[in-house]
N, C-alpha and C positions, 0 to 999 in steps of 0.2 A: 484302259485300266489304270487305276491309281498307282502311283509309284510308291516306293518304300518310305520316302520322306513324308508322304501324306499322313503316315501313322503318328507323326509327332504333332499334327495339328488336331485340335479338338473338332469333333464332328460338326458343331454348330458353325464352324468357320470353313467348312468344306461345301462350296456352292452346289456341286452336283448332287451330293448326298441330301442336302437340305431341300433341293427342288424335288427329288424323288420322295423324300419323307413327307414334305409338305403336301404333295399331290395325294398321297395316301391318306393323310390325316383329314384333309378337306373332303375328299370323296367319302371317307368313312363316316364323317360327321353327317353328310347328307344321307348315306345309307342307313345310319342308325335313326335319323329323324323320320325316314319313311318306312324302314323295315318293321318297326313295331306297329305301324298302321295297317300293314297287310292283314294280319290275323284279326285285329280289331274291326277292320272294315268288313271282312268276310263274316265274322260273328254278328255284326250289325245287320248284314244283308240276309243271312241264313239262320243264325242262331245255332249253327252246328260246329262243334270243335273238330269233328272229323274232316269236314270240308275246309276248315281253316288250316288244318295240319298239312293239307296238300299243297298250299302255297309255299310252305317251307320246303317240303319234299321236292317239288318240281324245280326249285332253284338249284338243288344239289344233283338231280339226275344227270345233267350234262357232264358232271365229273365222271360218272360211270361210263358214259358213251364216248367221250371225247378226250379224256386226259392223255391217253397214250399217243394217238396221232398228233394232238396239239403239242405235246412235249417234243416230238420229233420235228415238227414244223418250226417251233420256236428256236430250235438249234440251227435252223436254216435261215430264219428271217431276222430282220433288224428289230430288236426288242423294243426300241423306242417307238418305232412306227406302230407296232402292235398295241402298245399301251395307249398311244394317242387315239388310234382307231376305236379301241374299246371304250374309252371315256366318251367319245362323240356318239358311238352307238348306244351306250347305256342312257345318255341324256335323251336321245330321240325316243327310245323305247319307253322310258319312264314318263316322258311328256305325254304319251298317248292316254295315260290315266286321267290327269286333270282335264284334258280336252274332252274325253268321254263323259266325265262328270258334268262339265259345263253344258254339254249337249244333251244330258239326261239319258245316255244310252249305255252306261257302265253295267257290265255283267260280271259274274264270278268267272265265267269262261275267259273273258278278256284278262282278268287278273292272273289267271293261270298261264295264259300265253305270255304275258309280260314276265312272269316268274321264270318261265323256261328260257326266253330270249336273254333275260338278264343273267341267268345261270350260264348260258353258252358264252357270253362275253366275259363273265367272271373267270371262266376256265382259262381263256386266252390271256386275260390280264394278269391273273395271279401267277401263272407259270412264267410269263414274261417278266413280271416284276421281281420274282424270286431269282430268276436267272440274271437280272440286271444288277442286283445288289452287289455282287462281288466285283462288278466293273467300276463302281463308284466308291467302294470302301475297301481299304487294305484288309487282308485276311485277319491280321491281328486285332482289328477293330470290329470284326463281325459280331462278337458277343455284345459289345457296347452298342453297336448300331441296332442289333435286334432288340436290345432292351429299350432303346429310345423309340424304336418303331412301336413296341408294345405300349409304352407310356403314351404315345400319341393316339394309338387306337383306343386306349382306355379313356383318355380325355374326351375323345369323340363320343364314346359310349356313355359318358356322363351328360354332356350337353345335348347330344342328339335326341335321345328318347324324351327328355324333359321338354325340349322345344317342340318336337314333333307332336307329342300328345297335347301340349298346351295349344298349339296352333290348330290341331285337329278339332279340339273342343271349342276354341274361342273364335276362330276365323273360318273354319270349314274344312271338310275332308280333303279337298284338293290341294291345299297349301303345303302340307309336308312333302308332297311329290314335286311341287314347284321348287322347293328348297333343294331337294335331291338333284334336280336337273341343273340348277345353278351351280352346285358344287362340282358336278362333273365337267361343266364348261370351264370353271376355274382350274380344275385339276388338269384338264387337257392343255391349257395354256402353260402350266408349269412343266409338263412333260415335253411340250414343244420347245421349251427354252433350254433343255439339256444339251450340253456340248459334247459330252463323252460319247465316243463311238460305241454303239450297241450292235454293230454289224456282227454277223456270225463268224466264228473262228474258221480259219482256212483249212477245212478238212474235206476229203473227198466225199461227194454225195453218192449214196447208194440207193437201193430200193427202200421205200419208206418202211416197209415191214421189217427189213433187215436192221434199219436204224432203231426202230421201236424195240426190236428183240435185244439189241445191244444194251439199251437202257434197262430192260427187265433183267437181263443176265447180271448186270452190275449190281442191281438191287438184291437179287437172290444170292449172289456170292457173299455180300456183306451181311452177315447174320445179325449184327447189332442193328443196322438200319432196317433190315427186313422185320425183325421182331418189334422194333419201335413203330413201324408202320401198322402192324397188327394191333398193338396195344393202343395206339392213337385212334385206330378205327373204332374200337370198343368205347373209348373215351368220348369220341364224337357222336356215337350212337346215343349215349346218355345225354350229352350236351344238347343235341338236337331237340330233345324233349323239353328242355327247361323253359324256353320262352313261352310256349303255349301253356305249359303247366303253371307258370307264374301268373299269366293273364287270367286263367280260369280260377285259380285259387284266390287271386285278388278280387275278382268279381264276386266270388262266393262270400267275401268279407264285406261287400258293399262298396268297394273302392271305385272312384271315378276314373275316367281315362287319364286325367292329369296326375292323380295319385299313383296310378300304375306306371306312368312314365317316370315319376320320381323314384319308384321302387327299382326300376331298371337303372336309373342314374346312380343309385347307391352301389349297385354292382360295379359301375364304372369306377367309383372311388376305390373299391377293393382292387380293381385292375391296375389303377395307377400305382398304388402302394406296391403291388406285386411286381410291376414293371421296374420301379425304382430299385427294388431289391434283387431283381433277376441276375444282373451282372455280378453282384457281390456273392450271391449264392453259388453261381457257377465257379467263381474263383476259390471259394472257401471249402466247398464240399465236393466229393467225387460224384460223377454223373449218375451212377447207379443208385446211390443213396438218395439223391434228390428226386429221381423219377419214382422210385418205390415209395418214398415218404409222401410225395404229393398225392399219389393214388390212395394211400392209406388215410390221409387226412380228409380228402374229398369224400371218401366212403363214410367217414364219421359225421360229416356235415350234412350230407344229402337228406337223411331222414328228417332233419329239422324242418323241411318244407311242409311236412304234415303237421308239425306243431305250431307253426306261425299262424297267428290269428288276425293279422292286419296287413295292409300293404306295406307299412313301415317295417314290421318284423320280417315279412317276406323279403324285403329289400336287404335287410341285414344278413339273412341267411344267404341270399344271392351274392352279396358282397364277399362273404367268407368263402363261398365256392369259387367265385371269379378271381379272387386274390391269387389262387394257385396257378391259374391259366397262363399269365404272362411269364411266370417263373419257369413253368414247364416249356413254354415256347422258346424262351431265350436259351435254355440249356439244350433242349433237343434240336432246335433249328440250327443254332450256330455250330453245334457238334457235328451235325449231319452235313451241312452245306460246305464246311471246310474240307470234307473228305472227297467231295465229288469233283472230278476234272471239269474245267470250264466247258469243254466241247460236249459234255454229257449233262450239263446242268438241267436243261429243259427236259430231256428224256427221263433221267433218273428222278427228278422232282415230280414229274407227271406220274411216273409209276408209283412213287411213294404216295402221292395225293389220291391216286385211284384207290389204293388200299385204305388209306387213312380216312377218306370221305365216303367210302363205299356204303357204310351203314347209316350215314346221316339221314337220307330220306326214310329209311326203315324206322329209325328212332322217332322221327317226327310223326309218321303215320301211326305207329304203334301207340304213341302217346295220345293222339287224337282219338283212336278207337277205344282205348282204355277210359279216357275221360268221358266219352259219350255213353259207353256201354256199362262201365263198372263204377265210375266216379273217381274223384281226385285222390281219395285215400288209397285205392288200389294202384293207381298210377304212380304215386309216390313210393309205395312199397315195392313195386316191381323194379323201378329204376334204382332204388336204394340197394336192392339185392344185386343188381347188375354191377353197381359201383363197388360193392364189397368183393364180388367175384373178380373184378378187374384188379383190385389191390392184391388179392391172393395170387393171381396169375403173374403179375409183375414181380412179386417177391419170389416166386418159384422159378423165374427165368434167370439162370445162372449168368448168362452172358450180359444181360441188362444189369442185374444186381451188382456184379463185380466190376463193371466198366469204370475205369478211372481210378481204381484203388491203387494200382502200382504207380501210376503217374503222380498220385498225391502223396507218395512215399509211405503207403500203408501196405500191409501184407495182403 
């Protein structure tokens, strides 16, 4: 774990953090380059938004089934080895898609299987990476590190979709997945180069169920963290609908695949701006005001998806919506992770993610069904109402609304 003196060094001069950060940025670039292709590919094969929505849903289902046991296992295992294995595994799984395309045997069912396997590996990787961050960054630098993480993810979300859709259109459907494989290989090399010990804390091992229960009890006792998990779950339910909604709305305007990719890249620009401001927002305003304010502003933006009449204007609306995501993540994540004991990082974060991501597959499937059965107008209206209800719920939660007021010197 980093010593206190490390807090005096800027993050870009901390080798271990930069390797962890770099591996995330590179792999996220590949994931964004190929991620937008999944629904485009299924729509091209079937013409069905409902079937396309299942690719998104199936990548999230493993969170519901595996988060709790994986969290307990991460607290037992070496986190570096877990991350390394996940990168290698994801490279192998994704590689099966271009191989099947070249052989002319690709099916929607194979895409679904790849989505599930990727989802399983993502559960292990994300929980291990979250638990590893406090090992390479001093606690006082967690907000800054989280903001830099978000900026890196946003940069990947700008370049990834634009390159992925351009390659898809210009070079062939297999190449975005080849790019994804290459980025996982590079990321695995970075993780392998880490020197910081990621071995588990020296705590007595008990029955796995007892260890899982300990993480759940900690989450349930901490009302703020528990309520944030629920609010994040509803927010993710809405966010899970956005990619497919964007693609279908853009296709309705006559946009090409490359134009759709550029629309998603505009969202990445909004994400970078939000990430750059996230640390400043956390320092300047109390936690509760930021969280409630973000939900209110997102509720005002979401209905504009129905107004946008081109891929460009859809991209602008998406950028406005995505702008708030990194700010929310910086404030919420750094606030949460600083409260959790190191020996419980895996279990508590897995419990939080189980709740936070529990509605993701539901949001994706509901969006697909609404698009296919009722049309994009009703889909936008439904999720806009959900966004407004979330803002009201956050404002009504006294624990969330007032968090940080006294620390900021306010009544």
